[in-house]
N, CA, C and O atoms as CSV, one atom per row, in Angstrom:
chain,resi,resn,atom,element,x,y,z
A,1,MET,N,N,5.697,4.829,25.666
A,1,MET,CA,C,5.598,4.759,24.227
A,1,MET,C,C,5.733,6.170,23.657
A,1,MET,O,O,5.229,7.137,24.228
A,2,ARG,N,N,6.413,6.264,22.537
A,2,ARG,CA,C,6.623,7.537,21.859
A,2,ARG,C,C,6.071,7.469,20.450
A,2,ARG,O,O,6.045,6.402,19.837
A,3,ALA,N,N,5.636,8.592,19.942
A,3,ALA,CA,C,5.157,8.662,18.559
A,3,ALA,C,C,5.734,9.899,17.910
A,3,ALA,O,O,6.079,10.868,18.588
A,4,SER,N,N,5.838,9.861,16.593
A,4,SER,CA,C,6.274,11.036,15.850
A,4,SER,C,C,5.700,10.957,14.451
A,4,SER,O,O,5.201,9.914,14.029
A,5,GLU,N,N,5.775,12.062,13.738
A,5,GLU,CA,C,5.296,12.111,12.363
A,5,GLU,C,C,6.240,11.309,11.466
A,5,GLU,O,O,7.451,11.288,11.688
A,6,LEU,N,N,5.679,10.658,10.461
A,6,LEU,CA,C,6.502,9.944,9.490
A,6,LEU,C,C,7.156,10.939,8.547
A,6,LEU,O,O,6.554,11.949,8.184
A,7,LYS,N,N,8.373,10.656,8.158
A,7,LYS,CA,C,9.120,11.499,7.220
A,7,LYS,C,C,9.538,10.648,6.037
A,7,LYS,O,O,9.878,9.476,6.196
A,8,GLY,N,N,9.513,11.236,4.849
A,8,GLY,CA,C,9.947,10.542,3.647
A,8,GLY,C,C,11.414,10.166,3.736
A,8,GLY,O,O,12.204,10.855,4.382
A,9,VAL,N,N,11.772,9.072,3.086
A,9,VAL,CA,C,13.146,8.569,3.082
A,9,VAL,C,C,13.498,8.053,1.696
A,9,VAL,O,O,12.625,7.853,0.851
A,10,THR,N,N,14.784,7.842,1.477
A,10,THR,CA,C,15.242,7.122,0.296
A,10,THR,C,C,15.711,5.756,0.767
A,10,THR,O,O,16.587,5.645,1.625
A,11,VAL,N,N,15.115,4.721,0.192
A,11,VAL,CA,C,15.502,3.358,0.523
A,11,VAL,C,C,16.435,2.888,-0.585
A,11,VAL,O,O,16.008,2.744,-1.731
A,12,PRO,N,N,17.702,2.646,-0.259
A,12,PRO,CA,C,18.677,2.290,-1.295
A,12,PRO,C,C,18.408,0.911,-1.902
A,12,PRO,O,O,17.784,0.054,-1.277
A,13,ALA,N,N,18.879,0.722,-3.102
A,13,ALA,CA,C,18.672,-0.529,-3.830
A,13,ALA,C,C,19.216,-1.738,-3.077
A,13,ALA,O,O,18.650,-2.826,-3.185
A,14,ASP,N,N,20.289,-1.578,-2.322
A,14,ASP,CA,C,20.852,-2.737,-1.622
A,14,ASP,C,C,19.963,-3.243,-0.499
A,14,ASP,O,O,20.218,-4.321,0.036
A,15,ARG,N,N,18.938,-2.509,-0.128
A,15,ARG,CA,C,17.976,-2.926,0.891
A,15,ARG,C,C,16.887,-3.827,0.306
A,15,ARG,O,O,16.268,-4.605,1.032
A,16,ALA,N,N,16.653,-3.722,-1.001
A,16,ALA,CA,C,15.521,-4.406,-1.640
A,16,ALA,C,C,15.467,-5.910,-1.385
A,16,ALA,O,O,14.390,-6.413,-1.063
A,17,PRO,N,N,16.561,-6.656,-1.510
A,17,PRO,CA,C,16.447,-8.113,-1.335
A,17,PRO,C,C,15.911,-8.531,0.035
A,17,PRO,O,O,15.224,-9.548,0.140
A,18,SER,N,N,16.207,-7.777,1.071
A,18,SER,CA,C,15.790,-8.173,2.415
A,18,SER,C,C,14.393,-7.695,2.786
A,18,SER,O,O,13.860,-8.102,3.818
A,19,MET,N,N,13.786,-6.836,1.959
A,19,MET,CA,C,12.455,-6.322,2.316
A,19,MET,C,C,11.522,-6.191,1.123
A,19,MET,O,O,10.605,-5.370,1.148
A,20,ILE,N,N,11.737,-6.981,0.085
A,20,ILE,CA,C,10.972,-6.833,-1.149
A,20,ILE,C,C,9.463,-6.966,-0.923
A,20,ILE,O,O,8.687,-6.281,-1.589
A,21,ASP,N,N,9.034,-7.820,-0.013
A,21,ASP,CA,C,7.604,-8.001,0.225
A,21,ASP,C,C,6.989,-6.881,1.067
A,21,ASP,O,O,5.766,-6.768,1.146
A,22,GLU,N,N,7.818,-6.064,1.687
A,22,GLU,CA,C,7.309,-4.986,2.529
A,22,GLU,C,C,7.112,-3.671,1.771
A,22,GLU,O,O,6.505,-2.743,2.305
A,23,TYR,N,N,7.606,-3.576,0.557
A,23,TYR,CA,C,7.497,-2.311,-0.180
A,23,TYR,C,C,6.064,-1.852,-0.432
A,23,TYR,O,O,5.811,-0.649,-0.358
A,24,PRO,N,N,5.113,-2.735,-0.726
A,24,PRO,CA,C,3.751,-2.220,-0.914
A,24,PRO,C,C,3.225,-1.465,0.314
A,24,PRO,O,O,2.694,-0.363,0.175
A,25,VAL,N,N,3.365,-2.041,1.503
A,25,VAL,CA,C,2.861,-1.353,2.689
A,25,VAL,C,C,3.734,-0.141,3.035
A,25,VAL,O,O,3.244,0.821,3.626
A,26,LEU,N,N,5.017,-0.179,2.674
A,26,LEU,CA,C,5.848,1.013,2.839
A,26,LEU,C,C,5.297,2.148,1.977
A,26,LEU,O,O,5.308,3.305,2.398
A,27,ALA,N,N,4.819,1.828,0.780
A,27,ALA,CA,C,4.218,2.853,-0.082
A,27,ALA,C,C,2.987,3.462,0.580
A,27,ALA,O,O,2.751,4.664,0.458
A,28,ALA,N,N,2.199,2.642,1.280
A,28,ALA,CA,C,1.031,3.166,1.993
A,28,ALA,C,C,1.466,4.108,3.117
A,28,ALA,O,O,0.879,5.174,3.302
A,29,ALA,N,N,2.493,3.710,3.862
A,29,ALA,CA,C,3.010,4.588,4.920
A,29,ALA,C,C,3.578,5.869,4.326
A,29,ALA,O,O,3.392,6.953,4.878
A,30,ALA,N,N,4.272,5.742,3.198
A,30,ALA,CA,C,4.849,6.917,2.531
A,30,ALA,C,C,3.774,7.898,2.090
A,30,ALA,O,O,4.019,9.102,2.021
A,31,ALA,N,N,2.586,7.385,1.792
A,31,ALA,CA,C,1.491,8.249,1.344
A,31,ALA,C,C,1.054,9.234,2.422
A,31,ALA,O,O,0.484,10.279,2.108
A,32,VAL,N,N,1.311,8.917,3.675
A,32,VAL,CA,C,0.934,9.823,4.761
A,32,VAL,C,C,2.141,10.490,5.413
A,32,VAL,O,O,1.988,11.298,6.330
A,33,ALA,N,N,3.335,10.156,4.945
A,33,ALA,CA,C,4.556,10.745,5.506
A,33,ALA,C,C,4.747,12.163,4.976
A,33,ALA,O,O,4.189,12.541,3.946
A,34,GLU,N,N,5.526,12.915,5.686
A,34,GLU,CA,C,5.895,14.256,5.233
A,34,GLU,C,C,7.033,14.126,4.224
A,34,GLU,O,O,8.081,13.557,4.533
A,35,GLY,N,N,6.825,14.655,3.017
A,35,GLY,CA,C,7.879,14.629,2.015
A,35,GLY,C,C,7.773,13.452,1.071
A,35,GLY,O,O,6.725,12.820,0.941
A,36,ARG,N,N,8.872,13.178,0.425
A,36,ARG,CA,C,8.922,12.172,-0.640
A,36,ARG,C,C,9.700,10.945,-0.170
A,36,ARG,O,O,10.748,11.062,0.464
A,37,THR,N,N,9.168,9.773,-0.493
A,37,THR,CA,C,9.849,8.510,-0.227
A,37,THR,C,C,10.207,7.901,-1.569
A,37,THR,O,O,9.359,7.778,-2.452
A,38,LEU,N,N,11.465,7.523,-1.716
A,38,LEU,CA,C,11.955,6.930,-2.953
A,38,LEU,C,C,12.458,5.531,-2.638
A,38,LEU,O,O,13.331,5.349,-1.789
A,39,MET,N,N,11.898,4.544,-3.331
A,39,MET,CA,C,12.275,3.144,-3.150
A,39,MET,C,C,13.009,2.705,-4.407
A,39,MET,O,O,12.429,2.687,-5.493
A,40,LEU,N,N,14.277,2.351,-4.266
A,40,LEU,CA,C,15.135,2.008,-5.403
A,40,LEU,C,C,15.403,0.503,-5.466
A,40,LEU,O,O,15.374,-0.185,-4.446
A,41,GLY,N,N,15.664,0.006,-6.669
A,41,GLY,CA,C,16.073,-1.382,-6.843
A,41,GLY,C,C,14.964,-2.394,-6.628
A,41,GLY,O,O,15.225,-3.511,-6.182
A,42,ILE,N,N,13.728,-2.021,-6.939
A,42,ILE,CA,C,12.594,-2.889,-6.615
A,42,ILE,C,C,12.037,-3.649,-7.822
A,42,ILE,O,O,10.865,-4.024,-7.831
A,43,GLU,N,N,12.874,-3.878,-8.842
A,43,GLU,CA,C,12.392,-4.560,-10.045
A,43,GLU,C,C,11.835,-5.954,-9.760
A,43,GLU,O,O,10.978,-6.428,-10.505
A,44,GLU,N,N,12.299,-6.622,-8.700
A,44,GLU,CA,C,11.772,-7.945,-8.356
A,44,GLU,C,C,10.276,-7.892,-8.045
A,44,GLU,O,O,9.577,-8.893,-8.200
A,45,MET,N,N,9.781,-6.729,-7.608
A,45,MET,CA,C,8.350,-6.587,-7.330
A,45,MET,C,C,7.505,-6.783,-8.592
A,45,MET,O,O,6.313,-7.075,-8.497
A,46,ARG,N,N,8.097,-6.631,-9.737
A,46,ARG,CA,C,7.341,-6.773,-10.988
A,46,ARG,C,C,7.070,-8.229,-11.341
A,46,ARG,O,O,6.272,-8.504,-12.238
A,47,VAL,N,N,7.717,-9.165,-10.656
A,47,VAL,CA,C,7.545,-10.583,-10.988
A,47,VAL,C,C,7.061,-11.396,-9.787
A,47,VAL,O,O,7.384,-12.578,-9.672
A,48,LYS,N,N,6.308,-10.789,-8.914
A,48,LYS,CA,C,5.707,-11.494,-7.777
A,48,LYS,C,C,4.345,-12.031,-8.222
A,48,LYS,O,O,4.156,-12.297,-9.409
A,49,GLU,N,N,3.389,-12.198,-7.295
A,49,GLU,CA,C,2.061,-12.689,-7.655
A,49,GLU,C,C,1.402,-11.810,-8.712
A,49,GLU,O,O,0.567,-12.269,-9.492
A,50,SER,N,N,1.794,-10.544,-8.722
A,50,SER,CA,C,1.356,-9.594,-9.742
A,50,SER,C,C,2.547,-8.673,-9.990
A,50,SER,O,O,3.577,-8.794,-9.327
A,51,ASP,N,N,2.409,-7.756,-10.940
A,51,ASP,CA,C,3.412,-6.693,-11.077
A,51,ASP,C,C,3.092,-5.707,-9.963
A,51,ASP,O,O,2.291,-4.790,-10.143
A,52,ARG,N,N,3.719,-5.900,-8.819
A,52,ARG,CA,C,3.371,-5.108,-7.636
A,52,ARG,C,C,3.722,-3.632,-7.783
A,52,ARG,O,O,3.045,-2.792,-7.191
A,53,VAL,N,N,4.728,-3.296,-8.529
A,53,VAL,CA,C,5.031,-1.867,-8.729
A,53,VAL,C,C,3.855,-1.218,-9.448
A,53,VAL,O,O,3.352,-0.182,-9.012
A,54,ALA,N,N,3.416,-1.824,-10.546
A,54,ALA,CA,C,2.295,-1.274,-11.315
A,54,ALA,C,C,1.006,-1.282,-10.495
A,54,ALA,O,O,0.239,-0.321,-10.539
A,55,ALA,N,N,0.764,-2.364,-9.746
A,55,ALA,CA,C,-0.459,-2.458,-8.948
A,55,ALA,C,C,-0.483,-1.412,-7.832
A,55,ALA,O,O,-1.517,-0.796,-7.577
A,56,VAL,N,N,0.657,-1.216,-7.172
A,56,VAL,CA,C,0.727,-0.198,-6.117
A,56,VAL,C,C,0.542,1.188,-6.727
A,56,VAL,O,O,-0.207,2.005,-6.191
A,57,ALA,N,N,1.216,1.457,-7.838
A,57,ALA,CA,C,1.076,2.764,-8.492
A,57,ALA,C,C,-0.376,3.017,-8.895
A,57,ALA,O,O,-0.884,4.121,-8.697
A,58,ALA,N,N,-1.041,2.028,-9.448
A,58,ALA,CA,C,-2.448,2.187,-9.853
A,58,ALA,C,C,-3.347,2.419,-8.639
A,58,ALA,O,O,-4.266,3.237,-8.691
A,59,GLY,N,N,-3.080,1.694,-7.544
A,59,GLY,CA,C,-3.865,1.885,-6.328
A,59,GLY,C,C,-3.665,3.261,-5.716
A,59,GLY,O,O,-4.614,3.882,-5.238
A,60,LEU,N,N,-2.420,3.736,-5.733
A,60,LEU,CA,C,-2.145,5.094,-5.241
A,60,LEU,C,C,-2.879,6.111,-6.097
A,60,LEU,O,O,-3.504,7.032,-5.571
A,61,ALA,N,N,-2.806,5.951,-7.418
A,61,ALA,CA,C,-3.488,6.874,-8.335
A,61,ALA,C,C,-4.996,6.874,-8.091
A,61,ALA,O,O,-5.620,7.935,-8.064
A,62,ALA,N,N,-5.580,5.695,-7.913
A,62,ALA,CA,C,-7.024,5.586,-7.695
A,62,ALA,C,C,-7.469,6.301,-6.426
A,62,ALA,O,O,-8.634,6.675,-6.291
A,63,ASN,N,N,-6.537,6.486,-5.501
A,63,ASN,CA,C,-6.872,7.112,-4.222
A,63,ASN,C,C,-6.245,8.487,-4.037
A,63,ASN,O,O,-6.153,8.994,-2.919
A,64,GLY,N,N,-5.810,9.092,-5.153
A,64,GLY,CA,C,-5.361,10.477,-5.141
A,64,GLY,C,C,-3.998,10.726,-4.539
A,64,GLY,O,O,-3.716,11.844,-4.109
A,65,VAL,N,N,-3.135,9.710,-4.495
A,65,VAL,CA,C,-1.803,9.870,-3.904
A,65,VAL,C,C,-0.801,10.187,-5.018
A,65,VAL,O,O,-0.741,9.487,-6.029
A,66,VAL,N,N,-0.022,11.241,-4.820
A,66,VAL,CA,C,0.986,11.648,-5.789
A,66,VAL,C,C,2.139,10.648,-5.768
A,66,VAL,O,O,2.679,10.330,-4.708
A,67,HIS,N,N,2.507,10.163,-6.939
A,67,HIS,CA,C,3.573,9.170,-7.032
A,67,HIS,C,C,4.151,9.170,-8.442
A,67,HIS,O,O,3.564,9.728,-9.369
A,68,GLU,N,N,5.303,8.540,-8.586
A,68,GLU,CA,C,5.936,8.307,-9.885
A,68,GLU,C,C,6.519,6.903,-9.834
A,68,GLU,O,O,6.914,6.425,-8.770
A,69,GLU,N,N,6.571,6.243,-10.991
A,69,GLU,CA,C,7.174,4.918,-11.021
A,69,GLU,C,C,8.121,4.800,-12.198
A,69,GLU,O,O,7.937,5.431,-13.239
A,70,GLY,N,N,9.125,3.985,-12.007
A,70,GLY,CA,C,10.057,3.632,-13.060
A,70,GLY,C,C,10.198,2.130,-13.111
A,70,GLY,O,O,9.534,1.421,-12.354
A,71,ARG,N,N,11.033,1.639,-13.971
A,71,ARG,CA,C,11.217,0.199,-14.114
A,71,ARG,C,C,11.606,-0.455,-12.790
A,71,ARG,O,O,11.112,-1.534,-12.462
A,72,ASP,N,N,12.487,0.190,-12.032
A,72,ASP,CA,C,12.977,-0.413,-10.794
A,72,ASP,C,C,12.909,0.533,-9.604
A,72,ASP,O,O,13.693,0.409,-8.663
A,73,TRP,N,N,11.976,1.476,-9.644
A,73,TRP,CA,C,11.823,2.402,-8.521
A,73,TRP,C,C,10.382,2.895,-8.419
A,73,TRP,O,O,9.612,2.832,-9.377
A,74,LEU,N,N,10.045,3.385,-7.235
A,74,LEU,CA,C,8.750,3.989,-6.976
A,74,LEU,C,C,8.982,5.156,-6.028
A,74,LEU,O,O,9.684,5.024,-5.025
A,75,ALA,N,N,8.392,6.289,-6.351
A,75,ALA,CA,C,8.469,7.465,-5.486
A,75,ALA,C,C,7.050,7.847,-5.072
A,75,ALA,O,O,6.146,7.896,-5.905
A,76,VAL,N,N,6.863,8.114,-3.792
A,76,VAL,CA,C,5.557,8.490,-3.257
A,76,VAL,C,C,5.721,9.799,-2.502
A,76,VAL,O,O,6.588,9.926,-1.638
A,77,THR,N,N,4.885,10.765,-2.836
A,77,THR,CA,C,4.898,12.041,-2.137
A,77,THR,C,C,3.774,12.015,-1.112
A,77,THR,O,O,2.601,11.865,-1.454
A,78,GLY,N,N,4.149,12.162,0.129
A,78,GLY,CA,C,3.186,12.052,1.219
A,78,GLY,C,C,2.352,13.304,1.412
A,78,GLY,O,O,2.587,14.350,0.806
A,79,GLY,N,N,1.380,13.151,2.273
A,79,GLY,CA,C,0.445,14.232,2.580
A,79,GLY,C,C,-0.929,13.638,2.836
A,79,GLY,O,O,-1.060,12.562,3.419
A,80,ARG,N,N,-1.921,14.338,2.403
A,80,ARG,CA,C,-3.303,13.898,2.560
A,80,ARG,C,C,-3.612,12.761,1.585
A,80,ARG,O,O,-3.162,12.779,0.440
A,81,VAL,N,N,-4.378,11.777,2.043
A,81,VAL,CA,C,-4.827,10.680,1.186
A,81,VAL,C,C,-6.326,10.855,0.971
A,81,VAL,O,O,-7.116,10.555,1.866
A,82,PRO,N,N,-6.732,11.342,-0.219
A,82,PRO,CA,C,-8.161,11.542,-0.462
A,82,PRO,C,C,-8.975,10.245,-0.370
A,82,PRO,O,O,-10.083,10.248,0.165
A,83,GLY,N,N,-8.432,9.142,-0.888
A,83,GLY,CA,C,-9.166,7.881,-0.871
A,83,GLY,C,C,-10.320,7.909,-1.855
A,83,GLY,O,O,-10.327,8.695,-2.802
A,84,GLY,N,N,-11.292,7.045,-1.620
A,84,GLY,CA,C,-12.467,6.981,-2.477
A,84,GLY,C,C,-12.308,6.101,-3.694
A,84,GLY,O,O,-13.249,5.956,-4.473
A,85,GLY,N,N,-11.133,5.504,-3.880
A,85,GLY,CA,C,-10.884,4.702,-5.071
A,85,GLY,C,C,-11.065,3.218,-4.834
A,85,GLY,O,O,-11.113,2.739,-3.700
A,86,THR,N,N,-11.165,2.511,-5.944
A,86,THR,CA,C,-11.209,1.051,-5.915
A,86,THR,C,C,-9.898,0.530,-6.475
A,86,THR,O,O,-9.441,0.973,-7.528
A,87,VAL,N,N,-9.304,-0.401,-5.771
A,87,VAL,CA,C,-8.007,-0.954,-6.139
A,87,VAL,C,C,-8.198,-2.350,-6.718
A,87,VAL,O,O,-8.880,-3.190,-6.131
A,88,VAL,N,N,-7.592,-2.586,-7.866
A,88,VAL,CA,C,-7.571,-3.913,-8.468
A,88,VAL,C,C,-6.399,-4.659,-7.838
A,88,VAL,O,O,-5.249,-4.237,-7.963
A,89,THR,N,N,-6.690,-5.761,-7.166
A,89,THR,CA,C,-5.663,-6.490,-6.419
A,89,THR,C,C,-4.915,-7.510,-7.264
A,89,THR,O,O,-3.838,-7.956,-6.867
A,90,HIS,N,N,-5.447,-7.886,-8.402
A,90,HIS,CA,C,-4.831,-8.931,-9.236
A,90,HIS,C,C,-4.677,-10.234,-8.450
A,90,HIS,O,O,-3.750,-11.010,-8.682
A,91,LEU,N,N,-5.613,-10.459,-7.508
A,91,LEU,CA,C,-5.596,-11.642,-6.634
A,91,LEU,C,C,-4.299,-11.757,-5.837
A,91,LEU,O,O,-3.843,-12.860,-5.534
A,92,ASP,N,N,-3.710,-10.609,-5.499
A,92,ASP,CA,C,-2.455,-10.547,-4.750
A,92,ASP,C,C,-2.764,-10.071,-3.333
A,92,ASP,O,O,-3.214,-8.944,-3.129
A,93,HIS,N,N,-2.517,-10.943,-2.360
A,93,HIS,CA,C,-2.844,-10.632,-0.970
A,93,HIS,C,C,-2.128,-9.392,-0.453
A,93,HIS,O,O,-2.713,-8.640,0.326
A,94,ARG,N,N,-0.896,-9.153,-0.852
A,94,ARG,CA,C,-0.175,-7.975,-0.350
A,94,ARG,C,C,-0.768,-6.674,-0.883
A,94,ARG,O,O,-0.780,-5.664,-0.179
A,95,ILE,N,N,-1.250,-6.694,-2.100
A,95,ILE,CA,C,-1.899,-5.495,-2.652
A,95,ILE,C,C,-3.205,-5.242,-1.901
A,95,ILE,O,O,-3.493,-4.104,-1.528
A,96,ALA,N,N,-3.984,-6.277,-1.680
A,96,ALA,CA,C,-5.243,-6.121,-0.942
A,96,ALA,C,C,-4.987,-5.566,0.463
A,96,ALA,O,O,-5.641,-4.609,0.880
A,97,MET,N,N,-4.045,-6.159,1.189
A,97,MET,CA,C,-3.760,-5.703,2.553
A,97,MET,C,C,-3.225,-4.282,2.564
A,97,MET,O,O,-3.608,-3.479,3.415
A,98,THR,N,N,-2.341,-3.965,1.624
A,98,THR,CA,C,-1.756,-2.617,1.570
A,98,THR,C,C,-2.833,-1.551,1.481
A,98,THR,O,O,-2.794,-0.563,2.215
A,99,PHE,N,N,-3.786,-1.744,0.595
A,99,PHE,CA,C,-4.758,-0.686,0.383
A,99,PHE,C,C,-5.867,-0.669,1.420
A,99,PHE,O,O,-6.499,0.368,1.621
A,100,LEU,N,N,-6.118,-1.780,2.077
A,100,LEU,CA,C,-7.021,-1.733,3.225
A,100,LEU,C,C,-6.354,-0.975,4.376
A,100,LEU,O,O,-7.021,-0.232,5.096
A,101,VAL,N,N,-5.060,-1.155,4.552
A,101,VAL,CA,C,-4.323,-0.374,5.551
A,101,VAL,C,C,-4.342,1.110,5.172
A,101,VAL,O,O,-4.565,1.966,6.029
A,102,LEU,N,N,-4.112,1.414,3.901
A,102,LEU,CA,C,-4.148,2.819,3.467
A,102,LEU,C,C,-5.496,3.455,3.786
A,102,LEU,O,O,-5.575,4.641,4.104
A,103,GLY,N,N,-6.551,2.654,3.698
A,103,GLY,CA,C,-7.888,3.164,4.008
A,103,GLY,C,C,-8.018,3.703,5.423
A,103,GLY,O,O,-8.864,4.559,5.679
A,104,LEU,N,N,-7.196,3.218,6.346
A,104,LEU,CA,C,-7.223,3.744,7.721
A,104,LEU,C,C,-6.870,5.228,7.770
A,104,LEU,O,O,-7.321,5.948,8.662
A,105,ALA,N,N,-6.065,5.685,6.811
A,105,ALA,CA,C,-5.605,7.077,6.819
A,105,ALA,C,C,-6.308,7.940,5.775
A,105,ALA,O,O,-6.053,9.142,5.699
A,106,ALA,N,N,-7.175,7.355,4.984
A,106,ALA,CA,C,-7.799,8.079,3.876
A,106,ALA,C,C,-9.024,8.884,4.330
A,106,ALA,O,O,-9.711,8.524,5.287
A,107,ASP,N,N,-9.270,9.974,3.616
A,107,ASP,CA,C,-10.451,10.798,3.894
A,107,ASP,C,C,-11.742,10.056,3.546
A,107,ASP,O,O,-12.738,10.174,4.259
A,108,GLU,N,N,-11.725,9.306,2.471
A,108,GLU,CA,C,-12.879,8.530,2.007
A,108,GLU,C,C,-12.501,7.052,2.006
A,108,GLU,O,O,-11.317,6.719,1.957
A,109,PRO,N,N,-13.486,6.166,2.057
A,109,PRO,CA,C,-13.179,4.730,2.073
A,109,PRO,C,C,-12.369,4.283,0.859
A,109,PRO,O,O,-12.522,4.807,-0.245
A,110,VAL,N,N,-11.517,3.318,1.094
A,110,VAL,CA,C,-10.735,2.676,0.036
A,110,VAL,C,C,-11.328,1.282,-0.150
A,110,VAL,O,O,-11.550,0.553,0.817
A,111,THR,N,N,-11.576,0.931,-1.391
A,111,THR,CA,C,-12.186,-0.358,-1.723
A,111,THR,C,C,-11.180,-1.211,-2.477
A,111,THR,O,O,-10.434,-0.709,-3.319
A,112,VAL,N,N,-11.162,-2.499,-2.172
A,112,VAL,CA,C,-10.370,-3.436,-2.968
A,112,VAL,C,C,-11.342,-4.373,-3.674
A,112,VAL,O,O,-12.403,-4.698,-3.141
A,113,ASP,N,N,-10.972,-4.805,-4.874
A,113,ASP,CA,C,-11.884,-5.635,-5.656
A,113,ASP,C,C,-12.023,-7.056,-5.120
A,113,ASP,O,O,-13.023,-7.716,-5.404
A,114,ASP,N,N,-11.051,-7.544,-4.356
A,114,ASP,CA,C,-11.138,-8.894,-3.817
A,114,ASP,C,C,-10.230,-9.011,-2.596
A,114,ASP,O,O,-9.005,-8.992,-2.717
A,115,ALA,N,N,-10.838,-9.131,-1.434
A,115,ALA,CA,C,-10.064,-9.286,-0.200
A,115,ALA,C,C,-9.997,-10.743,0.242
A,115,ALA,O,O,-9.336,-11.050,1.234
A,116,THR,N,N,-10.662,-11.644,-0.467
A,116,THR,CA,C,-10.684,-13.043,-0.045
A,116,THR,C,C,-9.305,-13.680,-0.095
A,116,THR,O,O,-9.050,-14.649,0.621
A,117,VAL,N,N,-8.405,-13.152,-0.928
A,117,VAL,CA,C,-7.062,-13.724,-1.042
A,117,VAL,C,C,-6.245,-13.540,0.239
A,117,VAL,O,O,-5.250,-14.235,0.444
A,118,ILE,N,N,-6.655,-12.621,1.089
A,118,ILE,CA,C,-5.915,-12.341,2.324
A,118,ILE,C,C,-5.993,-13.520,3.296
A,118,ILE,O,O,-5.006,-13.832,3.963
A,119,THR,N,N,-7.127,-14.163,3.384
A,119,THR,CA,C,-7.320,-15.201,4.405
A,119,THR,C,C,-6.374,-16.384,4.244
A,119,THR,O,O,-6.072,-17.065,5.225
A,120,THR,N,N,-5.902,-16.641,3.032
A,120,THR,CA,C,-4.985,-17.766,2.851
A,120,THR,C,C,-3.610,-17.496,3.437
A,120,THR,O,O,-2.931,-18.422,3.880
A,121,SER,N,N,-3.190,-16.232,3.444
A,121,SER,CA,C,-1.856,-15.926,3.943
A,121,SER,C,C,-1.859,-15.294,5.335
A,121,SER,O,O,-0.867,-15.389,6.058
A,122,PHE,N,N,-2.967,-14.648,5.719
A,122,PHE,CA,C,-2.990,-13.911,6.984
A,122,PHE,C,C,-4.421,-13.897,7.529
A,122,PHE,O,O,-5.086,-12.862,7.489
A,123,PRO,N,N,-4.899,-15.037,8.037
A,123,PRO,CA,C,-6.295,-15.128,8.478
A,123,PRO,C,C,-6.675,-14.146,9.593
A,123,PRO,O,O,-7.853,-13.827,9.754
A,124,GLU,N,N,-5.700,-13.667,10.356
A,124,GLU,CA,C,-5.984,-12.741,11.461
A,124,GLU,C,C,-6.059,-11.283,11.006
A,124,GLU,O,O,-6.349,-10.399,11.813
A,125,PHE,N,N,-5.805,-11.028,9.740
A,125,PHE,CA,C,-5.713,-9.658,9.247
A,125,PHE,C,C,-6.983,-8.851,9.505
A,125,PHE,O,O,-6.904,-7.715,9.971
A,126,GLU,N,N,-8.141,-9.414,9.212
A,126,GLU,CA,C,-9.397,-8.681,9.379
A,126,GLU,C,C,-9.586,-8.236,10.827
A,126,GLU,O,O,-9.968,-7.094,11.082
A,127,ALA,N,N,-9.322,-9.124,11.765
A,127,ALA,CA,C,-9.471,-8.775,13.176
A,127,ALA,C,C,-8.484,-7.676,13.587
A,127,ALA,O,O,-8.841,-6.761,14.329
A,128,LEU,N,N,-7.265,-7.771,13.107
A,128,LEU,CA,C,-6.273,-6.733,13.421
A,128,LEU,C,C,-6.676,-5.390,12.834
A,128,LEU,O,O,-6.542,-4.355,13.487
A,129,LEU,N,N,-7.167,-5.408,11.609
A,129,LEU,CA,C,-7.548,-4.160,10.951
A,129,LEU,C,C,-8.754,-3.521,11.639
A,129,LEU,O,O,-8.767,-2.309,11.858
A,130,THR,N,N,-9.755,-4.312,11.978
A,130,THR,CA,C,-10.907,-3.735,12.676
A,130,THR,C,C,-10.501,-3.269,14.076
A,130,THR,O,O,-11.041,-2.289,14.588
A,131,GLY,N,N,-9.557,-3.970,14.687
A,131,GLY,CA,C,-9.042,-3.525,15.978
A,131,GLY,C,C,-8.322,-2.196,15.897
A,131,GLY,O,O,-8.239,-1.467,16.886
A,132,ALA,N,N,-7.799,-1.874,14.715
A,132,ALA,CA,C,-7.124,-0.594,14.502
A,132,ALA,C,C,-8.114,0.514,14.106
A,132,ALA,O,O,-7.723,1.662,13.896
A,133,GLY,N,N,-9.390,0.152,14.010
A,133,GLY,CA,C,-10.397,1.173,13.734
A,133,GLY,C,C,-11.069,1.100,12.373
A,133,GLY,O,O,-11.898,1.951,12.051
A,134,ALA,N,N,-10.729,0.103,11.570
A,134,ALA,CA,C,-11.325,-0.009,10.239
A,134,ALA,C,C,-12.757,-0.542,10.344
A,134,ALA,O,O,-13.093,-1.297,11.256
A,135,THR,N,N,-13.567,-0.139,9.408
A,135,THR,CA,C,-14.893,-0.704,9.234
A,135,THR,C,C,-14.882,-1.411,7.885
A,135,THR,O,O,-14.755,-0.770,6.842
A,136,LEU,N,N,-15.012,-2.716,7.909
A,136,LEU,CA,C,-14.971,-3.509,6.684
A,136,LEU,C,C,-16.392,-3.955,6.344
A,136,LEU,O,O,-17.197,-4.271,7.219
A,137,PHE,N,N,-16.666,-3.968,5.052
A,137,PHE,CA,C,-17.965,-4.462,4.613
A,137,PHE,C,C,-17.837,-5.047,3.223
A,137,PHE,O,O,-16.926,-4.712,2.467
A,138,GLU,N,N,-18.767,-5.926,2.906
A,138,GLU,CA,C,-18.812,-6.538,1.585
A,138,GLU,C,C,-19.469,-5.565,0.614
A,138,GLU,O,O,-20.369,-4.823,1.008
A,139,PRO,N,N,-19.041,-5.551,-0.640
A,139,PRO,CA,C,-19.713,-4.701,-1.619
A,139,PRO,C,C,-21.203,-4.979,-1.640
A,139,PRO,O,O,-21.628,-6.134,-1.595
A,140,GLY,N,N,-21.985,-3.936,-1.705
A,140,GLY,CA,C,-23.428,-4.059,-1.722
A,140,GLY,C,C,-24.058,-3.968,-0.343
A,140,GLY,O,O,-25.279,-3.865,-0.232
A,141,ASP,N,N,-23.241,-4.003,0.721
A,141,ASP,CA,C,-23.786,-3.886,2.094
A,141,ASP,C,C,-24.208,-2.463,2.383
A,141,ASP,O,O,-24.686,-2.171,3.479
């Protein structure tokens, strides 16, 4: 097995139709990559379970990640992820999963307002995340 540091990339607009649901977690990976990642042609993300471009941008902002957004693009500048923020998921399972994954790389814990939506689409997610080293807890614990 080989490993290397992540590097920022430009994802062209013609890639969007085949990976539209993967862009939120790509933004999380971009947050720890070296350099800038630019995702183009992602306007369809605005009409999913939530406006995923806006939700991802807000979650990145809440956790100290440098980013910019446009109508059909998102740019994330990688580096350190301070964390410590609470992410509003808008009852969108991909937003919840994205920011729990981001929490694995953050200096401080990342909180999502509702993780219950994950179990309907990916019941094994919690076990996989804790297996990767996450510590999950309910608010107030």
